[in-house]
C-alpha positions as CSV (number, residue, x, y, z in Angstrom):
1,M,124.4,9.6,300.0
2,R,128.0,10.0,301.0
3,D,128.6,6.3,300.4
4,W,127.2,6.6,296.9
5,F,129.3,9.7,296.0
6,T,132.5,7.8,295.1
7,I,134.9,8.1,292.1
8,E,133.9,4.5,291.1
9,N,130.2,5.4,291.1
10,L,130.8,8.6,289.2
11,E,132.8,6.6,286.6
12,N,130.0,4.0,286.3
13,L,127.5,6.8,285.8
14,I,129.6,8.4,283.1
15,E,130.0,5.0,281.5
16,Q,126.2,4.6,281.5
17,Y,125.9,8.1,280.0
18,H,128.4,7.1,277.3
19,L,126.3,4.1,276.3
20,L,123.4,6.5,275.4
21,G,125.5,7.7,272.5
22,P,126.8,11.0,271.2
23,I,123.3,12.0,269.9
24,F,122.1,12.0,273.5
25,G,124.9,14.3,274.5
26,I,124.0,16.7,271.6
27,F,120.3,16.5,272.7
28,M,121.1,17.4,276.3
29,T,123.2,20.5,275.4
30,A,120.5,21.6,272.9
31,L,117.8,21.1,275.5
32,E,119.6,23.3,278.0
33,A,119.0,26.3,275.7
34,F,115.3,25.9,276.2
35,I,115.4,24.8,279.9
36,P,118.1,27.1,281.4
37,I,117.8,25.4,284.9
38,L,119.7,22.5,283.4
39,P,123.4,22.8,284.4
40,L,125.3,23.4,281.1
41,V,128.6,23.1,282.8
42,V,127.7,19.7,284.2
43,I,126.5,18.5,280.8
44,V,129.7,19.6,279.1
45,V,131.8,18.0,281.8
46,A,129.8,14.7,281.4
47,N,130.3,14.8,277.6
48,V,134.1,15.3,277.7
49,N,134.5,12.6,280.3
50,A,132.2,10.2,278.5
51,Y,133.5,10.7,274.9
52,G,137.0,12.2,275.3
53,I,137.9,15.8,275.4
54,V,137.9,16.4,271.6
55,L,134.7,14.6,270.8
56,G,133.0,15.7,274.0
57,I,133.7,19.4,273.2
58,V,132.5,18.9,269.6
59,I,129.3,17.2,270.8
60,S,128.6,19.9,273.4
61,W,129.4,22.6,270.8
62,I,127.1,21.2,268.2
63,G,124.2,20.7,270.7
64,S,124.6,24.1,272.3
65,V,124.6,25.9,268.9
66,I,121.6,23.9,267.7
67,G,119.7,24.7,270.9
68,A,120.6,28.4,271.0
69,Y,119.9,29.0,267.3
70,G,116.6,27.0,267.6
71,L,115.5,29.3,270.5
72,F,116.6,32.3,268.4
73,L,114.4,31.2,265.5
74,V,111.4,30.4,267.8
75,S,111.7,33.9,269.3
76,R,111.9,35.5,265.9
77,K,108.9,33.5,264.5
78,F,106.6,33.8,267.5
79,G,107.8,37.0,269.1
80,T,104.7,38.9,267.7
81,H,102.2,36.3,269.1
82,P,99.6,38.1,271.2
83,K,100.1,35.7,274.2
84,L,103.8,36.6,274.3
85,Q,103.4,40.4,274.2
86,R,103.5,40.7,278.0
87,F,107.0,39.4,278.0
88,V,108.1,41.1,274.7
89,Q,106.8,44.5,275.9
90,N,108.6,44.2,279.2
91,K,110.6,47.4,279.7
92,R,113.9,45.5,280.2
93,V,113.4,43.3,277.2
94,Q,112.6,46.3,275.0
95,T,115.6,48.2,276.3
96,L,117.9,45.3,275.4
97,I,116.3,44.9,271.9
98,K,116.9,48.6,271.1
99,W,120.5,48.4,272.3
100,V,121.2,45.2,270.4
101,D,119.9,46.9,267.2
102,M,122.2,49.9,267.9
103,K,125.4,48.0,268.8
104,G,125.1,44.8,266.8
105,L,126.8,41.5,267.5
106,A,130.0,42.4,269.3
107,P,128.6,42.7,272.8
108,I,126.6,39.5,272.3
109,L,129.6,37.6,271.1
110,V,131.5,38.6,274.2
111,L,128.8,37.4,276.5
112,L,128.4,34.1,274.6
113,C,132.1,33.2,275.5
114,F,131.2,32.9,279.2
115,P,129.4,29.8,280.7
116,F,127.4,31.8,283.2
117,S,126.0,34.5,281.0
118,P,122.2,34.8,280.6
119,A,122.2,32.8,277.4
120,F,118.4,32.2,277.5
121,L,117.6,35.9,277.5
122,I,120.4,36.6,275.0
123,N,118.9,34.2,272.4
124,I,115.4,35.5,272.9
125,V,116.4,39.2,272.7
126,A,118.5,38.5,269.6
127,G,115.5,36.8,268.0
128,L,113.3,39.8,268.7
129,S,116.0,42.2,267.3
130,N,116.8,43.0,263.7
131,I,120.1,41.0,263.7
132,R,120.3,38.8,260.6
133,R,120.1,35.1,261.1
134,Y,123.4,34.3,259.4
135,Y,125.3,36.8,261.5
136,Y,123.8,35.5,264.8
137,L,124.6,31.9,263.8
138,T,128.2,33.0,263.2
139,A,128.4,34.6,266.6
140,L,126.9,31.5,268.2
141,V,129.4,29.2,266.5
142,I,132.4,31.3,267.7
143,G,131.2,32.2,271.1
144,K,129.9,28.8,272.1
145,F,133.1,27.1,270.9
146,V,135.2,29.4,273.2
147,M,132.9,28.8,276.1
148,I,132.6,25.0,275.7
149,A,136.3,24.5,275.0
150,V,137.3,26.3,278.2
151,T,134.6,24.5,280.3
152,G,135.5,21.1,278.8
153,G,139.2,21.7,279.3
154,L,138.6,22.5,283.0
155,G,136.3,19.6,283.6
156,Y,138.2,16.8,281.8
157,D,139.5,13.7,283.6
158,L,137.3,13.7,286.7
159,R,139.4,11.0,288.5
160,A,142.5,13.2,288.3
161,I,140.5,16.2,289.5
162,L,138.8,14.4,292.4
163,T,142.0,12.6,293.6
164,D,144.4,15.5,293.3
165,P,143.6,18.4,295.7
166,K,145.7,20.8,293.6
167,K,143.9,20.0,290.4
168,L,140.5,20.3,292.2
169,I,141.4,23.7,293.6
170,L,142.6,24.9,290.2
171,V,139.4,23.8,288.6
172,I,137.2,25.4,291.3
173,C,139.3,28.6,291.0
174,G,139.0,28.5,287.2
175,I,135.2,28.1,287.2
176,F,134.9,30.8,289.9
177,L,137.1,33.1,287.8
178,L,135.0,32.5,284.7
179,W,131.9,33.3,286.8
180,I,133.4,36.5,288.2
181,I,134.6,37.7,284.7
182,G,131.3,36.8,283.1
183,K,129.3,38.8,285.8
184,W,131.7,41.7,285.5
185,V,131.3,41.8,281.7
186,E,127.5,41.5,282.1
187,N,127.4,44.3,284.6
188,K,129.6,46.6,282.4
189,L,127.3,45.9,279.4
190,N,124.2,46.6,281.5
191,K,125.6,50.0,282.5
192,R,126.6,50.7,278.9
193,V,123.1,49.8,277.8
194,E,121.6,52.4,280.1
195,R,124.2,55.0,279.3
196,D,123.8,54.6,275.5
197,L,120.0,54.7,275.6
198,R,120.0,57.8,277.8
199,A,122.3,59.5,275.3
200,V,120.0,58.5,272.4
201,S,117.0,59.8,274.4
202,K,118.7,63.1,275.0
203,E,119.6,63.5,271.4
204,S,116.0,62.7,270.3
205,H,114.6,65.4,272.6
206,S,117.1,68.1,271.7
């Protein structure tokens, strides 16, 4: 395994990925929206190294927006299906839906800017909420661009990253910082959700 994991083999793998064409890169980032166990960061890094930083970011951006908006539309269309009610009526999901309806797009837009936010849940909850389609698409276009541009910028030029310890450390620190900030924002918003809904509940009972 260690013998295989060389810069030359990684470059050959990226070259093979490049031969599959930009459409495949778009498909992979779109697929990640529906299968969240797929590593979006790895896909974005593969795209920017296979197609160049500009085209790679554009490919990843288009695919990610298509996938996320597709999941949003699926959630909106089939959210009332009887077989999905166990999930839809989950207390946590219902709490998030109510809060999104109260607060609108701003908190969602912030979360979409970070690569380690729960994008799968965000897209589903947004689809189940009353957010207008155009507004959510706008938030996706902006948020996904910020997230993918930062991720692509950090992961571009694998050879330089893997051969220069300073660059490798900077990239690792950058990704770790994004994870820390993303989790901090997520936790702050979770606390705000609970606080706001408690306040609404008190007002309704007063």
